Each structure stands twice: as structure tokens, then as C-alpha cells.
C-alpha positions as CSV (number, residue, x, y, z in Angstrom):
1,M,-40.5,-29.1,1.3
2,K,-39.7,-26.7,-1.8
3,L,-36.8,-25.0,0.1
4,R,-35.3,-28.5,0.9
5,Y,-35.2,-29.4,-2.7
6,T,-34.0,-26.0,-3.9
7,A,-30.9,-26.3,-1.3
8,L,-30.3,-29.8,-2.3
9,L,-30.2,-28.8,-6.0
10,I,-27.9,-25.8,-5.3
11,G,-25.5,-28.0,-3.3
12,S,-25.4,-30.8,-5.9
13,L,-24.6,-28.2,-8.7
14,S,-21.8,-26.5,-6.7
15,I,-20.2,-29.6,-6.2
16,A,-20.5,-30.8,-9.9
17,L,-19.1,-27.5,-11.0
18,T,-16.0,-27.5,-8.5
19,L,-15.2,-31.2,-9.1
20,P,-13.4,-30.7,-12.4
21,A,-11.2,-27.8,-10.9
22,A,-10.2,-29.9,-8.1
23,A,-9.2,-32.9,-10.2
24,Q,-6.5,-30.8,-12.3
25,N,-3.1,-31.6,-11.5
26,P,-0.6,-28.7,-11.6
27,A,2.1,-31.1,-12.7
28,D,0.1,-31.8,-15.9
29,R,0.5,-28.2,-17.2
30,P,3.3,-27.6,-19.8
31,L,6.2,-25.3,-18.6
32,P,6.5,-22.2,-20.1
33,S,9.4,-22.0,-23.0
34,P,12.5,-20.1,-22.1
35,T,13.0,-16.9,-23.7
36,T,16.2,-15.4,-25.0
37,A,16.0,-12.6,-22.1
38,A,16.0,-14.9,-19.5
39,K,19.1,-16.8,-20.6
40,P,22.4,-15.8,-18.6
41,K,25.1,-14.0,-20.3
42,P,28.7,-15.8,-20.2
43,F,31.1,-14.1,-17.9
44,S,33.8,-12.3,-19.6
45,A,37.1,-13.3,-18.0
46,A,39.1,-10.4,-19.9
47,P,42.0,-9.1,-17.4
48,A,41.6,-5.5,-16.2
49,A,44.0,-4.1,-18.6
50,D,41.9,-5.2,-21.6
51,R,38.5,-3.5,-20.1
52,K,40.6,-0.2,-19.7
53,L,39.3,0.7,-16.2
54,Q,40.3,3.9,-14.5
55,P,40.2,4.7,-10.9
56,L,37.4,7.1,-9.6
57,P,38.5,10.6,-9.2
58,E,38.3,12.0,-5.4
59,P,35.0,13.6,-4.7
60,P,35.2,17.4,-4.4
61,P,35.3,19.3,-1.0
62,P,31.9,20.6,0.1
63,P,30.9,24.1,-0.7
64,P,31.5,26.8,1.9
65,G,28.7,26.8,4.5
66,F,28.3,23.1,4.5
67,E,30.8,22.2,7.0
68,L,29.8,19.3,9.2
69,D,28.4,20.3,12.8
70,G,30.1,18.0,15.4
71,G,27.1,18.8,17.6
72,L,24.8,17.2,15.4
73,E,26.7,13.8,15.6
74,P,24.9,11.6,18.4
75,Q,27.0,11.1,21.4
76,V,26.5,7.5,23.1
77,T,27.5,7.0,26.7
78,I,27.9,3.5,27.8
79,Q,27.4,2.6,31.5
80,R,27.3,-0.7,33.5
81,R,25.0,-0.7,36.4
82,G,25.5,-4.4,38.1
83,A,24.8,-6.9,35.2
84,Q,22.9,-4.5,32.7
85,T,24.2,-2.2,30.2
86,I,22.8,1.3,29.7
87,E,23.4,3.3,26.5
88,E,22.4,6.9,26.6
89,H,22.1,8.5,23.2
90,R,22.3,12.5,23.2
91,I,22.5,15.3,20.5
92,R,23.8,18.7,21.7
93,G,23.9,17.4,25.0
94,R,20.0,16.6,25.1
95,L,19.1,13.1,26.0
96,Y,16.7,11.3,23.3
97,M,17.0,7.8,23.9
98,V,18.2,5.2,26.3
99,K,18.7,1.5,25.6
100,V,18.7,-0.8,28.5
101,T,20.3,-4.2,28.0
102,P,19.3,-6.4,31.0
103,E,21.7,-9.5,31.7
104,H,19.0,-11.9,31.2
105,G,16.3,-10.8,28.6
106,I,15.5,-8.7,25.6
107,P,16.9,-5.1,25.3
108,Y,14.4,-2.4,25.4
109,Y,14.4,1.3,24.6
110,L,13.2,4.5,26.3
111,I,12.5,7.1,23.8
112,D,11.6,10.7,24.1
113,Q,9.3,11.4,21.3
114,D,8.5,15.2,21.5
115,G,11.6,16.4,23.3
116,K,9.8,17.2,26.6
117,G,11.5,14.9,28.7
118,D,8.7,12.1,28.8
119,F,10.2,8.9,27.9
120,T,8.0,6.0,26.5
121,R,9.3,2.3,26.6
122,R,9.6,0.4,23.4
123,D,10.7,-3.2,22.9
124,S,12.3,-2.4,19.5
125,L,12.9,0.4,17.3
126,D,10.7,-1.0,14.7
127,T,7.8,1.1,13.9
128,G,6.0,-1.4,12.2
129,T,5.7,0.4,8.9
130,R,6.3,-1.7,6.0
131,P,6.6,0.1,2.7
132,P,5.9,-2.0,-0.3
133,M,9.3,-3.1,-1.9
134,W,8.5,-4.4,-5.3
135,V,11.3,-5.4,-7.9
136,I,10.5,-3.3,-10.9
137,H,13.3,-4.2,-13.1
138,T,16.6,-6.0,-12.7
139,F,19.7,-5.9,-14.9
């Protein structure tokens, strides 16, 4: 009997404490005052000659020993087999990924993860890793 009264007392107290918070309307709160930093700056419509713009110089050539290696560029071979398209991706002649696009359906990938020739199927190239991308500061 005592437990029943205690439970009834706790329930009524929790309802009495949450009712004022539930009765608040967010529209009744005052809006924050705008700051001077939040105001947009007016656009300067000055011509380019007035701003004294100069073209960027050409970038310097790479230093010796850093020439591009054509063997490191991926080579893609596209084949059509019936109604499906098969794209073979190779680096230095070694097959590392195959993209299969069927006539009806979603494309899928066969990927060699460790270079041993064992291909695993993936429905997308998305790894599922989502790094946090917060905006720290904008100009």
C-alpha cells in the first residue's frame, strides 16, 4: 500500500514539473539582435582596371626527378558484352577493379583489395567512413 502511494506521488510530481516546460511556445521567445559582423558588405562594382588585377604567372616546371610516370596513370578498358558494360581498371597492366553496369539494375564493382587476384563485390565505392566536416570559420 505504501509503495502504491509513493508511485502515485512520484508520478504526480513529475507531471507537475514537466507541464510548465511543455506549455512554453518557441514563438514567444525574443529574436536575437543582429550584430554588425552578421551584416553583409555591399558589393563593389568597380571595374577591373580600378582594382589593378594582374594575371597569375605560369607555374614553374617540376624539379628534375619528379616527371610524371605514365605507368602510374590508370588505364580503363571498356567492353560491351550483350547489354552490359564492363570497365576494367588497370595500373601498370595489373587489373585492380572491374565495374559492371548491367542493362537493368545498379552498377556494381569487383575490387582486388590486396593485389592477390581475389576480387570482392561491392555495390558502391563508398566505404561508409564519414569524417566530421564542421565549418570552423567562413569569410
